[in-house]
C-alpha positions as CSV (number, residue, x, y, z in Angstrom):
1,M,0.1,-0.1,0.1
2,T,1.2,3.7,-0.6
3,T,2.7,5.1,2.6
4,T,1.2,8.7,3.7
5,R,4.8,10.4,3.2
6,E,4.5,9.2,-0.5
7,R,0.8,10.2,-0.8
8,V,1.2,14.0,0.2
9,R,4.2,13.5,-2.8
10,V,2.0,12.8,-5.4
11,R,-0.5,14.9,-4.3
12,D,1.8,18.0,-4.2
13,Q,3.0,16.9,-7.8
14,L,-0.7,17.1,-9.1
15,L,-1.6,20.1,-7.7
16,A,1.8,21.3,-9.2
17,E,0.8,19.6,-12.9
18,I,-2.8,20.9,-12.3
19,A,-2.0,24.2,-11.5
20,G,0.6,24.9,-13.9
21,H,3.1,26.2,-11.4
22,E,4.3,25.7,-7.7
23,G,2.5,29.3,-7.4
24,E,-0.7,28.4,-8.4
25,I,-0.8,25.8,-5.4
26,E,-0.9,28.5,-2.7
27,R,-3.8,30.5,-4.7
28,L,-5.8,27.0,-5.0
29,S,-5.5,26.7,-1.4
30,A,-6.1,30.5,-0.6
31,E,-9.3,30.0,-2.6
32,L,-10.6,27.0,-0.9
33,A,-9.8,28.3,2.4
34,A,-12.0,31.6,1.0
35,W,-14.7,29.7,-0.5
36,E,-15.0,27.9,3.1
37,V,-16.0,30.7,5.0
38,T,-18.6,31.8,2.5
39,R,-20.0,27.7,2.6
40,Q,-20.2,28.2,6.2
41,A,-22.1,31.4,6.5
42,T,-24.8,30.1,4.0
43,P,-27.3,27.0,5.7
44,E,-27.4,24.3,4.1
45,R,-30.9,21.9,3.4
46,L,-29.1,18.9,5.8
47,P,-27.2,19.6,8.9
48,F,-25.3,16.0,7.7
49,F,-24.9,14.3,3.9
50,S,-24.0,11.1,3.9
51,S,-24.4,7.9,1.2
52,I,-26.3,5.2,2.3
53,S,-23.6,3.2,3.7
54,G,-23.8,5.7,6.2
55,N,-20.2,7.6,5.1
56,E,-19.9,11.4,5.4
57,V,-19.5,13.0,1.8
58,D,-17.4,16.2,2.1
59,P,-19.4,19.1,0.0
60,L,-16.6,19.5,-2.2
61,Y,-13.2,17.1,-3.7
62,T,-10.5,19.1,-5.2
63,P,-6.9,17.6,-6.6
64,R,-5.8,17.4,-2.5
65,D,-7.9,14.2,-2.3
66,A,-5.7,12.4,-5.0
67,Q,-4.3,9.4,-3.4
68,G,-1.9,7.9,-5.7
69,D,-0.3,8.3,-9.0
70,Y,-2.3,7.7,-12.2
71,L,-0.5,4.4,-13.5
72,E,-0.4,2.9,-9.8
73,Q,-3.9,3.3,-9.2
74,L,-5.4,4.1,-12.6
75,G,-3.8,2.9,-15.3
76,V,-5.1,1.9,-18.9
77,P,-8.5,-0.5,-19.4
78,G,-7.6,-3.8,-20.0
79,S,-4.4,-3.7,-18.1
80,F,-3.1,-3.9,-14.2
81,P,-4.7,-2.5,-11.9
82,F,-7.7,-2.6,-14.1
83,T,-9.7,0.3,-12.2
84,R,-10.8,1.6,-15.6
85,G,-12.0,-1.5,-16.7
86,P,-11.4,-5.6,-17.6
87,Y,-10.5,-5.0,-21.7
88,P,-8.9,-3.0,-23.5
89,T,-12.1,-1.8,-25.7
90,M,-14.7,-2.5,-23.4
91,Y,-18.3,-1.2,-24.6
92,R,-16.6,0.1,-28.1
93,G,-15.8,-3.3,-29.0
94,R,-18.7,-5.2,-27.4
95,L,-21.5,-4.0,-25.1
96,W,-22.1,-5.8,-22.2
97,T,-24.5,-8.7,-22.3
98,M,-28.3,-7.8,-21.5
99,R,-29.5,-10.5,-19.4
100,Q,-32.7,-11.0,-17.7
101,F,-33.3,-12.9,-14.8
102,A,-36.6,-15.4,-15.8
103,G,-38.3,-18.2,-14.7
104,F,-41.5,-19.5,-13.4
105,A,-44.0,-21.8,-13.4
106,T,-43.3,-25.3,-15.4
107,A,-40.1,-25.9,-17.7
108,E,-42.4,-25.2,-20.7
109,D,-43.8,-21.8,-19.6
110,T,-40.1,-20.4,-18.9
111,N,-39.3,-21.8,-22.2
112,E,-41.7,-19.9,-23.5
113,R,-40.5,-16.7,-21.5
114,Y,-37.4,-17.1,-23.2
115,R,-38.2,-17.4,-26.8
116,Y,-39.7,-14.0,-26.5
117,L,-36.9,-12.2,-24.6
118,L,-34.9,-13.6,-27.6
119,A,-36.9,-12.4,-29.9
120,K,-36.9,-8.9,-28.1
121,G,-32.9,-8.8,-28.3
122,Q,-31.9,-9.8,-25.1
123,T,-28.8,-11.5,-25.6
124,G,-28.1,-14.2,-23.0
125,L,-30.7,-16.2,-20.6
126,S,-30.3,-16.1,-17.1
127,V,-32.4,-18.9,-15.1
128,A,-34.1,-18.3,-12.2
129,F,-35.4,-21.7,-9.8
130,D,-38.6,-21.8,-7.6
131,F,-37.6,-22.5,-3.9
132,P,-37.8,-26.1,-4.1
133,T,-35.1,-26.2,-6.8
134,L,-33.0,-23.6,-5.0
135,M,-33.1,-25.9,-1.5
136,G,-32.7,-29.6,-3.8
137,Y,-36.1,-30.6,-3.6
138,D,-38.2,-32.2,-6.2
139,G,-41.6,-30.9,-7.0
140,D,-43.3,-33.6,-5.5
141,H,-41.6,-33.4,-2.2
142,P,-43.5,-32.8,0.8
143,R,-41.7,-29.9,1.8
144,S,-42.3,-28.2,-2.1
145,L,-46.2,-28.0,-1.2
146,G,-47.4,-24.5,-2.5
147,E,-44.2,-23.3,-3.6
148,V,-43.5,-25.1,-7.0
149,G,-43.2,-23.1,-9.6
150,V,-44.3,-19.9,-7.6
151,C,-40.7,-17.7,-7.5
152,G,-39.2,-19.5,-10.7
153,V,-39.3,-22.5,-12.5
154,A,-39.4,-25.9,-11.1
155,I,-36.1,-27.9,-12.3
156,S,-36.5,-31.8,-10.7
157,S,-34.7,-33.8,-13.6
158,L,-32.8,-33.4,-16.7
159,A,-36.0,-34.0,-18.2
160,D,-37.3,-30.5,-17.2
161,M,-34.0,-29.1,-18.0
162,E,-34.4,-30.5,-21.5
163,T,-37.8,-28.7,-21.7
164,L,-36.3,-25.6,-20.3
165,F,-33.9,-25.4,-23.3
166,D,-35.9,-27.1,-26.1
167,G,-35.6,-25.2,-29.1
168,I,-32.2,-22.9,-28.1
169,P,-29.3,-23.8,-29.1
170,L,-26.9,-24.1,-26.1
171,D,-23.7,-23.8,-28.1
172,Q,-24.6,-20.2,-29.2
173,V,-26.6,-18.5,-26.0
174,S,-24.8,-17.7,-22.8
175,V,-26.8,-19.1,-19.6
176,S,-26.6,-18.1,-16.2
177,M,-28.0,-20.0,-13.5
178,T,-29.0,-18.4,-9.8
179,I,-28.6,-21.7,-7.7
180,N,-26.3,-22.2,-5.0
181,G,-26.8,-25.0,-2.6
182,P,-27.4,-28.1,-5.1
183,A,-25.8,-25.9,-8.0
184,I,-23.4,-28.8,-8.7
185,I,-26.8,-31.3,-9.8
186,L,-28.3,-28.4,-12.0
187,F,-25.0,-27.3,-13.5
188,C,-24.6,-31.4,-14.6
189,F,-28.4,-31.2,-15.6
190,Y,-27.6,-28.4,-18.0
191,V,-24.2,-30.2,-19.4
192,A,-26.4,-33.2,-20.0
193,A,-29.0,-31.1,-21.6
194,A,-26.4,-29.8,-23.8
195,Q,-24.9,-33.1,-24.5
196,R,-28.1,-34.5,-25.4
197,Q,-28.1,-31.6,-28.2
198,E,-25.0,-33.1,-29.0
199,V,-23.1,-29.7,-28.0
200,D,-19.9,-30.2,-26.8
201,P,-19.6,-29.0,-22.7
202,K,-16.2,-27.5,-24.1
203,V,-18.2,-24.7,-26.0
204,L,-20.6,-23.8,-23.6
205,R,-20.7,-20.2,-22.4
206,G,-22.5,-19.0,-19.2
207,T,-22.0,-19.2,-15.3
208,V,-23.4,-21.0,-12.4
209,Q,-23.8,-19.2,-9.1
210,N,-22.3,-21.6,-7.0
211,D,-21.3,-19.1,-4.0
212,I,-22.4,-21.0,-1.2
213,L,-20.0,-18.6,1.3
214,K,-22.5,-15.9,1.0
215,E,-25.6,-18.7,1.7
216,Y,-24.2,-19.1,4.8
217,Q,-23.4,-15.0,5.2
218,A,-26.7,-13.6,3.8
219,Q,-29.5,-15.8,1.9
220,H,-29.6,-19.1,3.6
221,A,-30.2,-21.4,0.6
222,W,-27.9,-24.2,1.7
223,V,-27.7,-27.8,1.8
224,F,-24.6,-29.4,3.1
225,P,-22.2,-28.1,5.9
226,P,-19.2,-25.5,5.1
227,E,-16.6,-28.3,4.5
228,P,-18.2,-30.3,2.1
229,A,-19.8,-27.7,0.2
230,L,-16.8,-26.2,-0.3
231,R,-15.3,-29.4,-1.5
232,L,-18.1,-29.5,-4.1
233,I,-17.1,-26.3,-6.0
234,V,-13.6,-26.8,-5.8
235,D,-14.4,-30.3,-7.7
236,M,-16.4,-27.9,-10.4
237,F,-13.2,-25.9,-10.7
238,E,-11.5,-28.7,-11.3
239,W,-13.9,-30.4,-13.8
240,C,-14.7,-27.3,-15.9
241,S,-10.8,-26.4,-16.4
242,G,-10.2,-29.4,-18.8
243,N,-13.8,-30.1,-19.7
244,A,-15.9,-27.1,-20.2
245,P,-12.9,-23.9,-19.8
246,R,-14.9,-21.4,-21.4
247,Y,-17.8,-22.0,-18.5
248,N,-17.7,-19.8,-15.2
249,P,-17.9,-22.7,-12.5
250,I,-18.9,-19.7,-9.8
251,S,-20.0,-16.3,-9.5
252,I,-18.7,-14.9,-6.1
253,S,-22.1,-12.5,-5.3
254,G,-22.0,-10.0,-3.4
255,Y,-25.6,-8.8,-5.0
256,H,-27.3,-11.5,-1.8
257,I,-25.0,-9.6,1.3
258,R,-26.2,-6.2,0.0
259,E,-29.6,-7.1,-0.5
260,A,-29.8,-8.3,3.0
261,G,-28.5,-4.9,4.3
262,A,-24.9,-4.6,4.2
263,T,-23.3,-1.1,2.7
264,A,-21.4,-1.0,-0.5
265,G,-17.8,-1.2,1.6
266,Q,-19.3,-4.6,3.4
267,E,-20.6,-5.8,0.1
268,L,-17.3,-4.9,-1.6
269,A,-15.0,-6.5,1.3
270,F,-17.2,-10.0,2.0
271,T,-17.5,-10.9,-1.8
272,L,-13.4,-10.5,-2.5
273,A,-13.1,-12.3,1.2
274,N,-14.9,-15.1,-0.3
275,G,-13.0,-15.0,-3.3
276,F,-9.9,-15.2,-2.0
277,D,-11.2,-18.3,-0.2
278,Y,-12.3,-19.9,-2.8
279,V,-8.7,-19.4,-4.3
280,R,-7.0,-20.9,-1.5
281,R,-9.0,-23.9,-1.6
282,G,-8.3,-24.5,-5.4
283,V,-4.3,-23.7,-4.8
284,E,-4.6,-25.7,-1.6
285,R,-6.1,-28.7,-4.1
286,G,-3.1,-28.7,-6.0
287,L,-4.6,-27.0,-9.2
288,P,-2.0,-23.8,-10.7
289,V,-3.9,-20.9,-9.6
290,D,-3.9,-19.8,-13.7
291,T,-5.5,-22.8,-14.7
292,F,-8.8,-21.9,-13.1
293,A,-9.1,-18.0,-11.6
294,P,-9.7,-17.3,-15.1
295,R,-12.9,-18.7,-15.0
296,L,-13.9,-17.5,-11.5
297,S,-16.6,-14.6,-12.0
298,F,-18.7,-12.1,-9.8
299,F,-21.9,-10.7,-9.2
300,F,-22.3,-7.3,-7.7
301,D,-25.8,-5.3,-6.3
302,V,-26.2,-1.5,-8.1
303,H,-27.7,0.3,-5.6
304,N,-29.2,3.7,-5.4
305,D,-26.5,5.8,-4.1
306,F,-24.9,6.6,-7.6
307,F,-21.2,7.6,-7.6
308,E,-20.7,5.1,-4.5
309,E,-21.7,2.3,-6.7
310,V,-19.6,3.6,-9.9
311,A,-16.5,3.5,-7.3
312,K,-17.4,0.0,-5.8
313,F,-16.6,-1.8,-9.2
314,R,-13.8,0.2,-10.3
315,A,-12.1,-0.5,-6.4
316,A,-13.1,-4.2,-6.8
317,R,-11.4,-4.6,-10.1
318,R,-8.1,-2.4,-8.7
319,I,-8.5,-5.1,-5.0
320,W,-8.8,-8.2,-7.4
321,A,-5.8,-7.3,-9.2
322,R,-3.3,-6.8,-6.6
323,H,-4.2,-9.6,-4.1
324,M,-4.3,-12.2,-7.0
325,R,-0.9,-11.3,-8.1
326,D,0.8,-9.9,-4.6
327,E,-0.6,-12.9,-2.8
328,F,-1.4,-15.7,-4.9
329,G,1.4,-15.3,-7.2
330,A,-1.3,-15.2,-10.3
331,R,1.1,-14.7,-13.3
332,G,-1.2,-14.0,-16.3
333,P,-3.5,-11.2,-16.8
334,Q,-6.4,-13.4,-17.1
335,S,-6.2,-14.3,-13.3
336,W,-5.8,-10.8,-12.3
337,R,-9.0,-9.7,-14.5
338,L,-12.0,-9.3,-12.3
339,R,-15.5,-9.4,-14.4
340,T,-18.6,-9.1,-13.2
341,H,-22.2,-9.6,-13.6
342,A,-24.5,-6.9,-12.2
343,Q,-28.5,-6.5,-11.0
344,T,-29.9,-3.2,-9.8
345,A,-31.2,-3.2,-6.6
346,G,-34.3,-5.3,-5.8
347,V,-34.5,-4.6,-2.1
348,T,-34.8,-0.4,-3.3
349,L,-37.7,-1.8,-5.6
350,T,-41.3,-0.3,-3.9
351,A,-44.7,-1.7,-3.8
352,Q,-45.7,1.9,-3.5
353,Q,-46.2,3.5,-6.7
354,P,-44.4,0.7,-8.8
355,E,-43.8,2.9,-11.8
356,N,-41.1,4.7,-9.9
357,N,-39.4,1.7,-10.3
358,I,-38.5,2.2,-13.9
359,V,-36.5,5.3,-12.5
360,R,-34.6,3.7,-9.7
361,V,-34.2,0.5,-11.9
362,A,-32.5,3.4,-15.0
363,Y,-30.0,5.2,-12.7
364,Q,-28.4,1.9,-11.1
365,A,-28.4,-0.1,-15.1
366,L,-26.3,3.6,-15.9
367,A,-24.3,3.3,-12.6
368,A,-23.3,-0.7,-13.3
369,V,-22.1,0.5,-17.1
370,L,-20.2,3.7,-16.0
371,G,-18.6,1.2,-13.0
372,G,-17.9,-1.1,-16.2
373,T,-19.7,-4.3,-15.5
374,Q,-19.5,-7.4,-18.5
375,S,-23.3,-8.4,-17.7
376,L,-26.7,-6.2,-16.3
377,H,-29.9,-7.2,-15.5
378,T,-32.5,-5.0,-15.0
379,N,-35.3,-5.4,-12.6
380,S,-39.2,-5.1,-13.7
381,M,-41.0,-2.2,-12.2
382,D,-43.6,-4.8,-10.8
383,E,-41.1,-7.5,-9.0
384,T,-42.0,-6.7,-5.6
385,L,-45.8,-7.0,-6.2
386,A,-45.1,-10.6,-8.2
387,L,-43.0,-12.2,-10.8
388,P,-43.0,-9.5,-14.0
389,T,-45.0,-9.7,-16.7
390,E,-44.3,-9.4,-20.2
391,K,-44.7,-5.8,-20.6
392,A,-42.4,-5.0,-17.4
393,V,-39.8,-7.4,-18.4
394,T,-39.7,-5.6,-21.5
395,I,-39.7,-1.9,-20.5
396,A,-36.5,-3.2,-18.4
397,L,-35.0,-4.8,-21.3
398,R,-35.6,-1.7,-23.4
399,T,-33.9,0.4,-20.3
400,Q,-30.7,-1.5,-21.6
401,Q,-31.0,-1.0,-25.1
402,I,-31.8,2.6,-24.6
403,L,-28.6,3.0,-22.5
404,A,-26.6,1.5,-25.2
405,C,-27.8,2.9,-28.3
406,E,-29.4,6.3,-27.4
407,T,-27.0,7.8,-24.5
408,G,-23.6,8.0,-25.4
409,V,-21.9,6.4,-22.8
410,A,-21.1,3.2,-24.6
411,N,-18.5,5.4,-26.5
412,T,-15.9,6.4,-24.1
413,I,-14.4,4.2,-21.7
414,D,-14.8,4.6,-18.0
415,P,-15.8,8.9,-18.6
416,L,-16.1,9.3,-15.0
417,A,-12.2,8.8,-14.4
418,G,-10.5,11.8,-12.8
419,S,-13.5,13.1,-11.2
420,Y,-12.2,14.4,-7.9
421,Y,-15.1,12.9,-5.9
422,L,-15.3,9.5,-7.6
423,E,-11.3,9.0,-7.5
424,A,-11.8,9.7,-3.1
425,L,-14.8,7.6,-3.0
426,T,-12.5,4.6,-5.0
427,D,-9.9,5.0,-3.0
428,R,-11.9,5.1,0.4
429,L,-13.6,1.5,-0.8
430,E,-10.8,0.2,-1.7
431,A,-9.0,1.3,2.3
432,E,-12.4,0.1,4.0
433,A,-12.3,-3.3,2.2
434,E,-8.6,-3.8,3.4
435,D,-9.9,-2.9,6.8
436,I,-12.4,-5.4,6.9
437,F,-10.0,-8.0,5.2
438,A,-7.7,-7.3,8.7
439,R,-10.8,-7.8,10.5
440,I,-11.8,-11.2,9.2
441,A,-8.5,-12.4,9.7
442,E,-9.0,-11.7,13.4
443,Q,-12.3,-14.0,13.0
444,G,-9.8,-17.2,11.9
445,G,-10.8,-16.7,8.3
446,V,-14.0,-16.3,6.5
447,V,-15.7,-19.9,7.8
448,P,-14.8,-19.4,11.3
449,G,-16.3,-16.2,10.7
450,I,-19.4,-17.5,9.3
451,E,-19.7,-20.3,12.2
452,N,-19.2,-17.6,14.8
453,G,-22.2,-15.8,13.4
454,W,-19.3,-12.2,12.9
455,F,-20.5,-11.8,9.0
456,Q,-24.2,-12.6,10.2
457,R,-24.0,-9.8,13.0
458,E,-22.4,-7.1,10.8
459,I,-24.8,-7.2,8.2
460,A,-27.8,-7.1,10.8
461,S,-26.2,-4.3,12.1
462,S,-25.9,-2.3,9.0
463,A,-29.5,-3.0,7.8
464,A,-30.9,-2.2,11.1
465,R,-29.0,1.1,10.9
466,Q,-30.4,2.0,7.4
467,Q,-34.0,1.0,8.5
468,A,-33.7,3.0,11.5
469,E,-32.7,6.0,9.1
470,I,-36.2,5.3,6.7
471,E,-38.4,5.3,9.5
472,A,-37.0,8.4,11.2
473,G,-37.2,10.1,8.2
474,L,-33.5,10.7,7.8
475,R,-33.4,9.2,4.5
476,T,-36.3,9.5,1.9
477,V,-37.9,7.0,-0.3
478,V,-39.6,8.4,-2.5
479,G,-43.9,7.3,-2.4
480,V,-43.0,5.4,0.8
481,N,-42.1,7.7,3.7
482,D,-42.4,11.2,1.4
483,F,-44.3,12.0,-1.3
484,V,-47.1,9.6,-1.0
485,E,-50.1,9.2,-2.8
486,E,-53.4,9.1,-1.1
487,E,-54.9,5.4,-0.2
488,G,-55.5,3.1,-3.3
489,G,-52.3,4.5,-5.4
490,I,-51.3,3.6,-8.8
491,E,-52.5,-0.5,-9.7
492,I,-50.6,-2.3,-12.2
493,D,-51.4,-5.7,-13.6
494,T,-49.1,-8.8,-12.4
495,L,-48.5,-11.9,-13.1
496,R,-50.8,-14.9,-11.8
497,I,-49.3,-18.2,-11.8
498,D,-51.5,-21.2,-12.9
499,P,-52.4,-22.8,-10.2
500,T,-52.3,-26.2,-11.7
501,V,-48.4,-26.1,-12.1
502,E,-47.7,-28.0,-8.6
503,K,-50.2,-30.9,-10.0
504,R,-48.8,-30.5,-13.8
505,Q,-44.9,-31.2,-12.3
506,R,-46.1,-34.3,-10.1
507,E,-47.7,-35.7,-13.1
508,R,-44.5,-35.3,-14.9
509,L,-42.3,-37.0,-12.1
510,A,-44.6,-39.7,-11.8
511,R,-44.2,-40.2,-15.9
512,L,-40.4,-40.0,-15.2
513,R,-39.8,-42.3,-12.8
514,A,-42.2,-45.1,-14.5
515,S,-40.2,-44.4,-17.7
516,R,-37.0,-44.4,-17.2
517,D,-34.2,-47.3,-15.8
518,D,-34.4,-47.6,-12.4
519,G,-31.9,-50.0,-12.2
520,E,-29.6,-47.9,-13.7
521,A,-30.6,-45.1,-11.7
522,Q,-29.9,-46.8,-8.8
523,M,-26.2,-48.2,-9.8
524,A,-25.5,-44.1,-10.6
525,L,-26.7,-43.4,-7.4
526,D,-24.6,-45.9,-5.3
527,R,-21.7,-45.2,-7.2
528,L,-22.3,-41.0,-6.3
529,R,-22.2,-42.1,-2.8
530,E,-19.1,-44.1,-3.1
531,T,-17.3,-41.0,-4.7
532,A,-18.6,-38.8,-2.0
533,A,-17.1,-40.8,0.6
534,S,-13.5,-40.5,-1.4
535,E,-11.4,-37.6,-2.6
536,A,-12.4,-38.0,-6.2
537,N,-13.9,-35.6,-8.6
538,I,-17.5,-36.0,-8.2
539,V,-18.8,-34.2,-11.2
540,P,-18.6,-37.5,-13.6
541,D,-21.1,-39.2,-11.2
542,I,-23.3,-36.6,-10.4
543,L,-23.2,-36.4,-14.7
544,A,-24.4,-39.9,-14.8
545,C,-27.1,-39.7,-12.4
546,A,-27.7,-36.9,-14.3
547,H,-28.3,-38.9,-17.6
548,A,-30.0,-42.0,-16.0
549,Y,-32.8,-39.3,-14.9
550,C,-32.1,-39.9,-11.0
551,T,-33.9,-36.3,-9.8
552,L,-32.5,-33.7,-8.0
553,Y,-33.9,-34.7,-4.8
554,E,-32.2,-38.3,-5.1
555,I,-29.0,-36.9,-5.8
556,R,-29.2,-34.4,-3.0
557,A,-30.3,-37.3,-0.7
558,A,-27.2,-39.5,-1.6
559,M,-24.7,-37.1,-1.1
560,E,-26.5,-35.8,2.0
561,E,-26.0,-39.5,3.6
562,V,-22.2,-39.1,3.2
563,F,-22.0,-35.0,3.5
564,G,-24.9,-34.8,6.4
565,A,-27.1,-31.1,6.1
566,Y,-26.1,-28.0,7.8
567,R,-28.0,-26.4,10.5
568,E,-27.4,-22.6,11.5
569,P,-26.3,-22.0,15.2
570,V,-28.4,-19.5,17.0
571,F,-26.3,-16.2,16.6
572,F,-28.7,-13.5,18.0
């Protein structure tokens, strides 16, 4: 890290360069001193200005806030430390992937929505699974009652995955899947579906979220205890590096950490700390870091505090690059380069005056693009009320297309660079993250911090502060605690899920079990249990179970017999 003395020297050098000669530095200081007197004599509309994260925002930022030299802190796009972007040409060469998160009811219903979105100009698919699938349960399991197809698509076997992508060539479309606890199983269903299309896994593009550490910290969609769950992730690193080299076996996610109430700095630090832990475990397995690190991807939230969000993406790239090079000894720029998907903040959407959400999403999307994201999902205005209607999701997609094609923001790279405020924010977030890394180390690392509840308490504390500020009127949410409408307000049409979905999924599973070769399925499950109890890579055996049409819960249960199930301790 740059020392204070070096920062002062660089600051004075920058002041001299900007002002033109040494005499101008004194003039600038005098101007600022006079301005400060005038400012303090003029009433401001609030006694204290802060970001959503609770950090004070100064009234003015100047060259005195510069903290390092240009090449060390910024550089050029596509080169270390990647602050200004992971690729040399950024959106001048290729626009970000427009990837709308979609899934509801049955595989047939969602397949129809995917075809609709692709026809409207979407460039990548992103699968939203229903809650039973997220937890590793089949649609006919007793614990799935009332939840099948409600918040996403029900996928209980390879047969469902084949239907989900029927008529969609998996060698031509990038597919992202938001799944964590049973991620390795859904990934194998996806690979098997591609193989049924005669697509070689080596050409598959996309991402499976597969970030179990943030589940223990924030979202709680887990299945197995931490250590076997982490073993499965490293198995995927190993298998994908040789068999699906263009597919990202993990999307290290800050999104759900932020949605649970974390600040921007916590989201940044917790996410990168989780990423470093995954890298350590891959190295401990004996995998050369440069064989798997280039396929690690990230997923960040885009909240309302515009400049803080832009700075967060820039700081994330810089921190990742330096740690990968200096701590883990990665030699290739591909390993230093942080690539990320982004999604506008679902937690900021309001049920009151839902059309206001269109505006919120547009500004958040702009922040993601100015921050340099590689892929973006824009939330639909009605998501606090139900799954999106076709109209709402089309508006969300058109928001990205207008941003890309009409605003000019994609014409130049990192256009806000050099803003005294933005650079100061980027430096502050980097320093805050490094401080949090030190606090995580005091806990003994990420997993001990999860086991003793440190992460959970930190997030809960930040969430409580933010909610208290809203309830006290210290922070305005338009349409909720100010600028409210009369009772009734604005009503919009919402999507209704067919109540026969669960019945249809049960019937589908019954037909599957009646038509498959049960002997083959049981042999595949037996081999899976044996491999789970060994140190061998488990992906080939789960893939064999998928091809034998074993169901999601059958595969989960076989591994659970060996690994056990996770039960969260009580921390509060």
